[in-house]
C-alpha positions in Angstrom: -40.4 43.9 -29.2 -44.0 45.4 -29.2 -43.8 45.9 -25.7 -41.3 48.7 -26.0 -42.2 50.1 -29.6 -44.2 53.2 -27.6 -41.5 53.3 -25.0 -39.7 57.1 -24.9 -36.3 56.6 -23.9 -36.0 60.4 -23.6 -38.7 59.4 -20.2 -35.5 57.0 -19.0 -33.3 58.4 -16.3 -30.1 57.4 -17.7 -30.9 59.1 -20.8 -31.8 62.5 -18.7 -28.7 62.7 -16.4 -25.2 63.2 -17.6 -23.5 61.1 -15.2 -26.1 58.0 -15.1 -25.7 56.5 -17.9 -21.5 56.2 -17.7 -21.7 55.6 -14.3 -24.3 52.4 -15.0 -21.5 50.9 -17.8 -18.5 51.5 -15.3 -20.3 49.4 -12.8 -21.3 47.2 -15.8 -17.4 46.9 -17.4 -15.9 46.4 -13.3 -18.6 43.2 -12.7 -17.8 42.0 -15.6 -13.8 42.1 -14.8 -14.6 40.7 -11.5 -16.8 37.7 -12.7 -14.9 37.1 -15.6 -11.4 37.6 -14.0 -11.7 35.0 -11.4 -13.8 32.7 -13.3 -10.1 32.9 -16.3 -8.0 32.0 -12.9 -9.9 28.8 -12.7 -9.7 28.0 -16.1 -5.7 28.6 -16.6 -5.7 26.8 -13.2 -7.5 23.8 -15.0 -5.1 24.4 -18.3 -2.3 23.8 -15.8 -1.0 27.4 -17.0 -1.1 29.2 -13.7 -1.4 29.2 -9.7 0.1 25.8 -9.6 0.3 25.7 -5.8 -3.5 26.0 -5.6 -6.1 23.6 -7.0 -8.8 24.0 -9.0 -11.6 23.0 -6.3 -9.5 25.9 -3.7 -9.6 28.4 -6.6 -13.4 27.8 -7.4 -14.2 27.9 -3.5 -12.1 31.0 -2.9 -12.8 33.0 -5.8 -16.8 32.3 -5.6 -17.6 35.8 -3.8 -15.9 37.8 -5.7 -17.6 35.9 -8.7 -20.9 36.2 -7.2 -20.4 39.7 -6.9 -19.1 40.1 -10.7 -22.4 38.6 -11.6 -24.6 40.5 -9.4 -23.0 43.8 -10.7 -23.6 42.5 -13.9 -27.1 41.7 -13.5 -27.8 44.7 -12.0 -26.1 47.1 -13.9 -27.2 45.0 -17.8 -31.0 45.6 -17.8 -30.4 49.4 -16.5 -28.3 50.1 -19.5 -30.7 47.9 -21.6 -33.4 50.0 -20.3 -32.1 53.1 -21.7 -33.0 52.0 -25.2 -34.5 48.9 -25.6 -35.4 49.2 -29.4 -32.3 49.7 -30.0 -30.8 47.0 -28.3 -33.4 44.6 -29.2 -33.0 45.0 -32.8 -28.5 45.0 -32.4 -27.8 41.7 -33.1 -24.2 41.7 -31.2 -26.6 43.0 -28.4 -28.8 39.7 -28.8 -25.1 37.5 -29.8 -24.4 38.5 -26.1 -26.9 37.7 -24.1 -27.1 34.6 -25.7 -23.6 33.8 -25.0 -24.3 35.1 -21.2 -27.1 32.9 -20.7 -24.7 29.9 -22.1 -21.7 30.8 -20.5 -23.5 31.5 -16.9 -25.0 28.0 -17.1 -22.1 26.1 -18.3 -19.8 27.7 -15.6 -22.6 26.9 -12.9 -22.9 23.3 -13.7 -20.2 21.4 -15.9 -17.3 24.0 -15.2 -17.7 23.8 -11.5 -18.3 20.5 -11.6 -15.0 19.9 -13.5 -13.3 22.4 -11.1 -14.4 20.8 -8.1 -13.6 17.4 -8.8 -10.3 18.0 -9.0 -9.8 16.5 -12.9 -7.1 17.6 -14.4 -5.7 16.4 -18.2 -8.0 16.6 -21.1 -11.5 17.1 -19.8 -10.3 19.5 -17.5 -8.6 21.6 -20.3 -11.5 21.5 -22.8 -13.8 22.3 -20.1 -11.8 25.3 -19.6 -11.2 26.0 -23.1 -15.2 26.4 -23.6 -15.4 28.5 -20.8 -12.6 31.0 -22.0 -14.2 30.9 -25.6 -18.3 31.5 -24.1 -16.6 34.5 -21.6 -14.5 35.9 -24.5 -18.0 35.6 -26.7 -19.9 37.7 -24.1 -17.3 40.2 -23.9 -16.4 40.6 -27.6 -20.3 40.9 -28.5 -20.7 44.0 -25.6 -17.9 45.7 -27.5 -19.4 45.3 -31.3 -22.8 46.2 -29.9 -21.6 49.9 -30.8 -20.7 49.0 -34.1 -23.7 47.0 -35.7 
């Protein structure tokens, strides 16, 4: 945090242009909606709730480009938003919670979640994997929402 102590947020283009921050925020939300939406489709399939004509493995493969697009958008827009006032974000416990959950969710998604979905496992293990995935991504969203209130 000491690195950012001398940082002046007023010099950041996101803070000196009327539209820059809102547009970046919209891109961030679109990225999260795409990312979490595609993963939720797979999770619901693992839970046996939706898209029963498609296997979870097919859904993972079919949604992979969209998932990566959403992740890329989040990973580009997020640091830009952070750069608008790093000291404010680093001091915010909701931001730190969100980033922790985001890292865990990404690692979980591309390891355990993906392996179970592609193996076409069903039943208890698939349901547990899906519930953990949904909980991690919901935590990211709620952490992000509460940044403004903490």
